[in-house]
Structures are given as structure tokens and as C-alpha cells.
N, C-alpha and C positions, 0 to 999 in steps of 0.2 A: 449857576456858577458863572462869574464874569469871564470875559476873554483873557483878562490879565491873569486870573488865577489858573485858568486852563493852560496858559502859556508857561507859567511858573511850574505847574505840575508836570508838564511835558519835559521841561528842562531838568527837574529834579529826578524824574524817573530815568532819563537818559544818564544823568550823573551817577545813579546807583549802579549802572552797568559799566561805568568806566573802569579801566584797569587800576587806577589809584584807589578807588573805593573797594574794589575786589582785594587789593593788597591789604587795605586796612582790615577788611573782613577776615582775611587769612591770618593776619597777625593776631587779631582778637580771638579767633577760634583756637589758637594754640595757647592762649593765656588761661590762668586760673585766678579768680577774684576773691579777695577777702573784703567783706563789707563791715564798716564801722558806723555807728552813730557818733558823730564827732564829739558831742557833749558827754558821751558815756564811755569813751575808750580809755583815756589816760589823763591824769592830772599833771599840771606843770610842776608841782612840788614833789612828784613821784610817790605820793601817798597811795597805799593799798588798803587803807582802813577807813578813809573818809566816807561817811554814809551819804546817801543820795535820796532826796525827796523826788520820786519819779515823775512828778508833775512840774517840777521846777528845773531851772538850769542847775547843773551839778558841777560845772567847772572844766569839762574837757575842752581841749584846744588843739589847733593845728600844730602848734609847737610841741605839745606833749605827744602827738602822734609821731612826729619826727624822732623824738627821743626814744620811742619804743618800736621803731620799724624792724629791728632785729627779730622781735617776737613773731612778726608776720612773715618776713623773708625766710626765716629759718624753718618755717613750715612748707616752703617751696612756692609760695604765691608770687605771681608775676604782675599783679595789678591790685589796686586798692580803690574801693568805692567809698566816698565820703558823703555826708549829708549835704543838702542844699546850702549854698554859701551866701545867698543874698540877705540883705537886711530884713529882719522880721519885725512884726508888731511887738512892742515892748510890754504891753499890759498883761497882768495876771487875769485869768478868767476861770469860770467854772470848769473849763477843760484844761487849765494849767497855762504855763508859759509856752512860748514857741521854741523850746529847746531842740526840737526835731528839725526845724528849718522849713516847714511846709506852710508857713503863714507869712508870705512876703509882702512888704510895702514899698521897697525900693530895689529895683532890679540891678541898679548900677553901683550900689554900695554893698560892702560885705557885712556879715553879722559879726559885730564887734565882740560878742560873747565868745566867739571862737578864735579871735585874734585880729590882726591887722591884714591889710592887703599884702604887705611884705611877708607876713607869716605864711599866707596861703601860697605865695610864689615860692617861698623857701621849701614848703612841703612838696610842691611840684618838682622843684630842682632836686630835692633829696631823693625822691622816688626815681627820677630819671638817672641820677648818678648810680643807682642800683639796677638800672635797666628794668625798672618797673613802670607800669602805666598808671596814670591818674584818671579815675572815672568819677564824675561829679553828677550827683542827683540834681535834676532841675524840675521846677514847677512851671508849667506853661498854661495851665488851665484857669488859674484864678489869682486874685490878690486877697488880702485879709484885713479885717478890722474887728475890734471888740464890740459886741452889740451892747448898747447902753441898757442899763436896768437899775436895780437897787444898788448894785455895785458894778465896777467895770467888768464888762463881759459876762453878764448874768441874764441878759434879756433875750427876747425872741423877736425877730423882725416880722411885722405884720403887713397886710395890704396897705399900700400907699407910703411905706417907710421911705425916708429920704436918706440917701447915702452921699457922704462928702467924698467925691472921687478925687478931689484935689490933694488928698493925703497920700496918694500913690504916685510912684514914678517908674516908668514914663507914662503909664496908662492912667492919665489924670483927668479924663473926661468921660461922661456917661456914655457917649457914643461908642466907646471901645468895649462895652459890655452888653451881654444879653439882659433884657428886662428881668426884674426880680420875679422869681417863681421858685417853688420848692420842687425837689425831685420826689415824686410820689410813686413812680413806677420804675424800679431799677431794671426791668426787662424791656422798657420802651426806649429805643435809641434816641428818638427826638427829645424825650423828657430828660434823660440823663446827660445828653450832650448840650441841651439848650437851657437848662435851669441851674440854679445855684446849688453847689454841693452841700453847703451848710448855711442856715440862717439863724441858728440858735447859739448863743454864747460867743462864737466866732463866726462872723459872716464871711463867706467866700464869694465875692462878686465874680461872676463867670465871664471870662473874656470871650468876646465874639471872634472866634478864630476863623470865621468866614470873611471877616472884614479885611479889605486890602490894606488898610492902615495898620491893623493889628498884626497882620502877616509881615509887613515891612518892618515895623518896630520890633517885633520879636526876632526877626532875622538880624537886625542891627545889633540888638542886645547880645544874642548868643555868639555872633562873630566876635564881638568885643570881649566877652567872657573867656572864650576859648583862646583867643590871642593873648590876652593879658596874663593868663596863668598857665599857658602851654598845656592845656587839657587834652588828653588823648581820647576820651570817650565820654558819653553822656548816658545816664539813665533818665528816661522821660517818665515822670510820675503821672499816673492817671491818663495814660495815652488814649484809652478808649472813650474818654469823656470830652475829647475835642473833635472838631471836624476832621474826618480821616484825610481829606485833601490837604489839610494844613501840615500834617506830619512830615511827608517827604520834602516839602518846601523848607520846613524848619531844619531838617537834617542836612539838606543841601547847603543852607546858609551856614550851619555850624562847621561843615567841612570835616567832621570827624565821625567816627563810628558811634551809633546810638542804639540803645536797647529800650524798647517800649514796655511799659507795664500794662498788660491786658489781663485783668483778673477774671478768669473764666475757667470752668471745669471742663469745657468742651473743646476739642481740637479744632473743629471748623471755625469757631469764633476767634480763638487765638490766632490760628493760621491765616485768617482773613487779613491780618496785618503783616503778612510775609513780605510785602513790598518794602517794609522797613529793613534796616540793616541788621537788626537783632531784636529779640523778644525775651522776656522772662517766661519760662515754660510753665505757666500756671496749670495747664491741663494735666501735664505729667506730675506736677507737684501734688495735686489733690489725690491722684491715683496712687502715687508713691506713699503718701501718708496712710491710705487705706491698706496698701500692701503690707506695710511693716507695723501697723498698729491694730488692724482689724482683720488680718489674715487673708486679704484678697489679692494674692499674687497674680491670679488670672486677669483681674481688672487692670493691673499695671501693664501686663503684656498686651492686652487689647488696646490700651491707650498709646503705648509706644508704636504699635502698628498704625493707629489712626494718625499720629503725628507724622510718621514717615509718609503716609499717604497724602496728607493735606498741606504740610509745611514745605515750602521750597527752599528754606534757609536753615535746615535743621542743624548744621554745624555751628550756627550762630545763636542757637537758643540757649538761654542760661538755665542750668539745672540748680535747684536749691531745695533744702529741707526746712529752712528757717529764713525769716527776714523780719524787718521792723514792724510789719503789719500782722503777722501770723503767730499763732500759738507755738511756743518752742516745742521741739520734738520731745524733750525730757519731761514736758508736762502732759504729753499723751501717755508716755510710759517711761519708767525709770530703768527698764531692762537694758543693760549695757550692750548685749549682743544685738538687739534690735537697733540701737543707736549706731553701732558699728556698721550694720548693713545699710542703713539709710545714708550714712556718710559715704560709704563705699560706692553706693549707687550714684550719688551726686558727682563723685569724682571720676567715675569710670564710664558712665553712660555717654551716649552721643550728645554733644553740645559742650558748652562752657561751664565749668563748675564754679559755683559761688557759695562761699561759706560765710555765714553771719557771725559776727563777734560773739563768743561765748558758746557756740555749738561745740567747739573743740574742748570746752571745759564741762560739757554736759549740763549747761545752765538751764534752770527751769524758768518758766514765765508764761502766763496765760495771755489774756487779752491785753491790749494797750492800756496803760503804759508798762504793765508787768513784764512784757517781752523786751523792754528796753533798759534793763538793769545795767549798772556799770560793770565793765570788764575788770577794772582795777581791783575789785574786791576778791578776785580769784588769785591775786598775787602773780598774774602772768605765769602760771604754772606750766613749765615746759616739760614736766614729767607726767602730765595727765595722759591717760590712755588714749583719748581721742585726739589730743594734740600730736602724739607720736604717730598714730594711725594716719592723720592728715598729712604729716610730713612724708610718710612712706608712700602714700597714694599719689601725692604730687610728684615724688621722685619717679614713680613708675610711669606716670602719664608724661612727664617732661622727657624722660629717657626715650620712650617709644616715639614721641613726636620728633625728638632730636635725630633719631635714626632714620625715620621715614615719615614725612609730613602727611602721607596718605592715611595715617592712623586717625587723623582728625576728620577727614572727609569721607572715609569709607564707612557706610552704615553698619551698625551692629547686627549680628545674626543670632537669633534665638536657637539654641541647641537642645534645651531641655526645659520643660515647664510642668509643674503641678501646682496645686494651690498653696504650697508652702515653700517651693523651691524654684528658682529660675537660673539657668546658665546662659550667659551671653558671650559670644566671641566678637572681638573687634580688632580691626587692623589687618594689614597684609601679613603673610605667613611669617616673615622674619621678625616681626615685632608684634605678633598676635597676642593679645591678652585674652584670657578666658576667666571670666568673673562669675562666681557662683554665689547667689543670694539666698538667704533663708529667713523666713518669718516665724520660725519655731521658738526663738528666744533662748535664754540661757537654760531653760528647762528641756530643750530639745535633746533627744537621745542620740546615741551613736548608730550610724548606719552607712552603708556604702551606696554612693550614687555613681552610676555609670553614664558618663556624658558621651553621646555618640559623635563620631567624626570631629573630635576635639582638635587633634593635631595630626600631622602626617604619621604613618605607622612608625612605632619604635622611637619616637622623639623624646629626648630628655627635656623636661620642663621643671621650673622651680616655682613652688608656691611661695610668693614673696612676703606674706604676712607671718610665715613661720620659718622661711628659708629651707624648707624640706624639698629635696629633689625627688622626682618620680619620672616614670616613662608612660607614654601612651602604649597601648597594646598593638598587636600585629595588624589590626585593621583601623587603628587610629582612635579607638575609644579611650577615655581616661577615667580611671577609678578614683573618685574623690571621697575621702573619709570625712563624713559629716559628723559633727559633735558639738553640742551645746549651742547650736544655732549661729555659729560665727561665719562670716563670709570668707571666701577664698579667692585669691587672684594668682593666676599662673602666667608665666612668660618663658619663652625659649631660653634655656640655660646658656647656650653658646653666645647669646647676644647681650648678656648682662654686664659685660665689662664696660666701665665708664659710667655706670648707673649709680655707684655708691651704695648699692643694695647688697645685702647678704655677703658682706666681706669683699665685694669688688671695689676697685678704685673708682674715684669720682672724677669725671672729665670736667674741668673748670669751664666757666662761661655759661651764660644763659642761652636758652634754646633758640632765641631769635637773633643771636649775634651773627651778623652777616659775614664776619670774617672766620667763623668757626667751620672746621671740616669735621665730618663724622664718618667713622669707620662702620660700614654696614656689611654683615655677612650675607652673601647672596645664596639663593636656593640651590641645592645640589652640590655644594662645595663646602668643605670644612676649612679651606685655606684661602680662598679667593676673597679679597676685600675690595671695596670701592670707596675712594675718597670723594665724598659728595659735599660741596659747599652748601651751607644752610640757605644762602640766597637762592640757589637753584631749587632747593626743596620748597621754599616759600613761593617761588614763581609758579611751581606746579600746583601748589595749594591754591594760589590766587586764581589760576585758570579754572579750577573746579568751582571755586566760590563764585566766579563770574557767572558760570552756568546756573548756580543756585539762585543768583539775584535777578536773573532775567525772567 
């Protein structure tokens, strides 16, 4: 590694520990994210019946997203993730068109299928007017072109193939890329970081992210992108396929919070990237799918412990049950109770929840492109059971954080576990949530679960999915009536005011509003309240997050 790269790396790592970065981390840790595939969310003409060829562009635009932001915000989401925005290759191939945004040819131009640069800026402005963040997916690993063959994009690159690098911008010379080679061993770091991700139908020339020129050009590009469109955060696609030393340099250049995609089922491999400001929590994802579709709740518990042990930035890990690359949950099982549990886990576990468009509609879809069906065909149904559950869970989470920012940073505590049931406590006493998960499904019977040390003795708590009040017993145990495999979420009854839940009034204003004050009931008193400004809460969260990033 050259001295220049070592110097940049040192600067970047120092930058990750700066208070400003910690403040960004704290802000994102309090957010919840709704992810859309730009081409598949909404149509400019408002149609909900237009069919979609899943390998082609189907007509979704940034402007149509603006027109349908109420659907997202009314679920309580405070951030939106969109597809990559740069200009992509125009050809049709045996793998379809670049409707997903992952086949770039020009980093400084926008994908005109999604709209104009002004449309993208308008989307950013519209989100910020709602106090929501804009998260943009970015491709940093490669460029793309259709492989010649009998038809456009039908061939296979062989040894000695010549690539016309002049078709790309700004990486328009061969020296910016690794030499042509196929990834033959996905377990070999050198192989999957130094070779081309694809050489058939669509070639993906692999950028040499060890190169000082590529590092500088990538930094210039991302600075421009973030500044031009007031972007609040980035999702870094295929983060584990680039030189690890490149990533903190890229994030430092961006100047905003960034989540890396590290697709691995093991906590040590995912958590090896904890020096980044955030990660998609793939290790927990795979265990969660097993817990709620294959009956392995113990495996999920073990993975949560492993992540707590190995990851230094757990509040910044993104939890998800679906995304644009994975089979949809409803295609593993159509059991609604299991879907409710998976959704509840994503929203209430340690980390940042991210819901992929259509999960709230229980949309099915297997491998790509079936997992990228258009949302508009659901009619944006706001009465769907999972839509309403998402809204309730976001309200719970936002209310707890609004009252006490430590709900984000304080790790969950497992209070009960068997292979079909898990009970997790999260947050300080006055905002403590107790969430009970089940993998028994709708066929699960009725039985009584006693959760030990759930709340202080004789505490009144409310089960927020049914609005039923109950009490812990004289030693703090809580009796939970399990039935039909549904999840349960409890919260101290005395602190529900302002949540908008179970008949309580709703305090206006978003949770990160620095001018908002929050009434917090303190321990040991039924009447004492403290007026705490949100800016002070976030400062405390930022201090904790600074420690996580060191």
C-alpha cells in the first residue's frame, strides 16, 4: 500500500471518530428506512393496473415517488432509499435492461429513464420538506457494457477479449481497471475482489480501487453527487468486493453516513467492516429467515449474541427481511403470523429497520427479477394488515426514541428463549419495550408464557398491537397470553401519552426535530416530568455512537 493511501486511510479513520460523524451516526440510528426500486414504485400517470415485464424498464420515476410519498410517510418512515441514479447502459441483453441501476456507464449523468437531474433534486427537496432523509444506492465496484454476440448482450468474454474503455466516464482508460479474469472462487478474497463480477451477457469491468487515481476520481464523483442532490446517506453496493482500505476513504470523501453491503451469513465477516459507519446486517438476516421459516429460534438468538460480540457499531446495522437481491419472505411462507413476526423483529431489534417496498403488502417473489415486481399493482393499499402493523411499530419505535434516545444505543436483553419463542427487552425502564416473537405460525395454540424480570413489580404495561393493559406480578414477571403465533409488544402504560397509540394523543413533529421538547416520566414518581430538548438527547446518543465508532 502506498504512503498516500496510508495517509488517506489515517485521515478517514480519524474522521470517523469526529463528533460530526458521530452526530450523523446518531441521527441515522434513530431513523427507519423504506427502500424502493425506482423503476418499480410508482408510475407518473398514477396507474395501478399497468403490467410490467420484469426484465425491462417499467416506467417508475423520481417524480412519481414524490407524488406517492404520503404512502411511505404515513407508515412512519423517516428515510427513503432509492436505486442508483447514474446513467446506465441502454442495451437490452439476455439479462434484461438496466432498470435496477447497477450497470453504470457515466457516473456524472443521471439515468434519464428515472427523470431529469431537476427531478432528482425535487425528490430530495420533497423528502427534506417532510424531515425525511434521502439514501442513495451507489455502485463503486465496476462499470458495465453489453457483451457482443449473436445479439446485443448475448455473448461471453473469453481470454484476450478487448474492452473499449472509452465508453465509460470518468473511468475511461484500461489503467483504471483490474485485468480481465472471472471470479471462480467466491470464498477467496483475492479472487472476488480482483476479478470481474460478470463476463457473460453484461460485462462488469472491475475498478482497481487500490489505484490512487481511482481513489481520487471516486472521491471527486461522490462529493459532487452528494452536494448536487443534498443526499443524506449512501448504500454502498458490493462493499466486500472492493479493497477494504478504499471504503473509509470513499466515505470520508462523501461526507455523509454510508451503509456497506457485506453479504455473509457469519458475524465475524460482516463485523470485520465495522470501521464503516454502517452495514446491512446480513448475518442476522439469514438467521432470522431460519428462525421464522425453519423453526430455528435458537440460531437467531446465537447470532444476535455473536453480532453483539463482534460488531462495534451495532446501533448502525440495518435490519431487513427482504431486499432487491433476496427471495421475498412471502415466498418462503404465506403464513401471516410468521410474516408479522419477521416484520416486528426488523422494526424492534437493535439497529436501523429497513422495509423493502411490497413487504408491507405481503408481496411474493423468488429470485431476481421476481423479487422486483411493481408496487403500484397493489393499489397502494393502506388497509393491508402488514401496512398497518408497520405503521404501529414505527410509532412505537419513534415514540420510545423521542422520549429517551438511549433506546437506540442500549443493547437488547434476552429474557426468554425456547426454539419457538423469544422475548427481548430493549431500552431504559421508562421507555422499555418487551417484544415476544413466535415461529409457531397461525396454527400455534393458546398457552401462557411467563417472562421473568420483565418489568418492575406491579407495573402496568400495554400490549400495543391489541391495546390490552396488564400488570407484571409482585416479582416483576409478566404473563403473556400466546395464541395463533402472533407477536406481542409491551410498553409502560404511563408513558404512552404523545404516541398516538391506543387512543392516546399524538405529539406533532418528527423525532429528530431539534426544537421539540419531550415530557419524560422519571423512575419512582408518578408526577415528576422532565422537559428534555431533542438536541440534548441526540448529543447523548452521539457520544455513545462516538465510542461505537472508535
